[in-house]
N, C-alpha and C positions, 0 to 999 in steps of 0.2 A: 484075825490076820496071820498069817504068818509073815517070816521078815522075808522081805526078797531079795537075795543074793543072786549077783550076774554070776553065770557059770559056763564053763568053755564052751560049750552049744545052746549059747544062750540063742533065743529065737530073733532078738531083735540087739544083736553085738553091738553096735556102734551109738553113741547119743546122738550121732544125726539120726537114724533111725527111727528110735527112741523119741524124739521130737516129733520127727514127721506123722510116725503112728497119731498120735496125738493128735495133732496140728489138724488131721486129715477128720480125725474122728468128733472134733468140736467143731472143723468149718460146717461137717456133709452130715453129722448126725444121723449115721445107718446104724442096722440094727448090726448089734454086737457079730452074730452067728456069720454075717457076711463083711464084716470090718474087719475078723480074725481070719477069713478067708482069705481076702485081698493080701495079708499081709501072712500067707502061709502058718500063721498060728492055729489052736485051739480057742474055742469060744470060751471057756474058763480063764486061760489063760491072757486071751483080749482084756476079758473081767477084769483080771487081777491087775495090768498095765494099766488101762482105764482109772479105776479107782487109787493106783497109786502116782501115776504122771500128773494127773487133772490139780490134785492138791499143790504139787511141786510147781507147774506151771503158773496158775495163779499167787503161789507165794512168791516168785523171780519175778512174776512181772509187778505186783505190788511192791517188791523191793525197787525196782529199777523206777516206779514212779509211772510207771505205762499206763494202769488199770485209772490213776487219777486222768491222767491227761486223757485218756478216751472221755472218759465222763466229760470234761468238758470242752471238748468239742463236740459232745452230741448234744449238748448242752447249747450251744453256740448256736448250731444250726436249728434245733428248735427254736429260738430267742429270733435267727435271722428271718425261718418259716414264721412265726407269728407276726412280724412285725411285715412281713410283704403282704399277707393275707387280713392286715390291717388297714395297710396304705389304698389297696383294691377296694375294701369292701368304702373307702372314702372317698 
């Protein structure tokens, strides 16, 4: 993969645009062609951004501890749900 360097005519110029791009992609999981059209870029460019930004976002969330916290919240919800089912059965 070629190294990405933001240029003067970058299609997603601000960091906020890049973050919004990848968050929308991860939340809605659209076809790359549709996602690219929504942001006014080509599908190959969208593919490049997705493969660049997903690992960066995961690394950032892991570093900040957010990924672990989310897993704990899900675990707590699962435990609570299991206890609720067990109490109904008894």
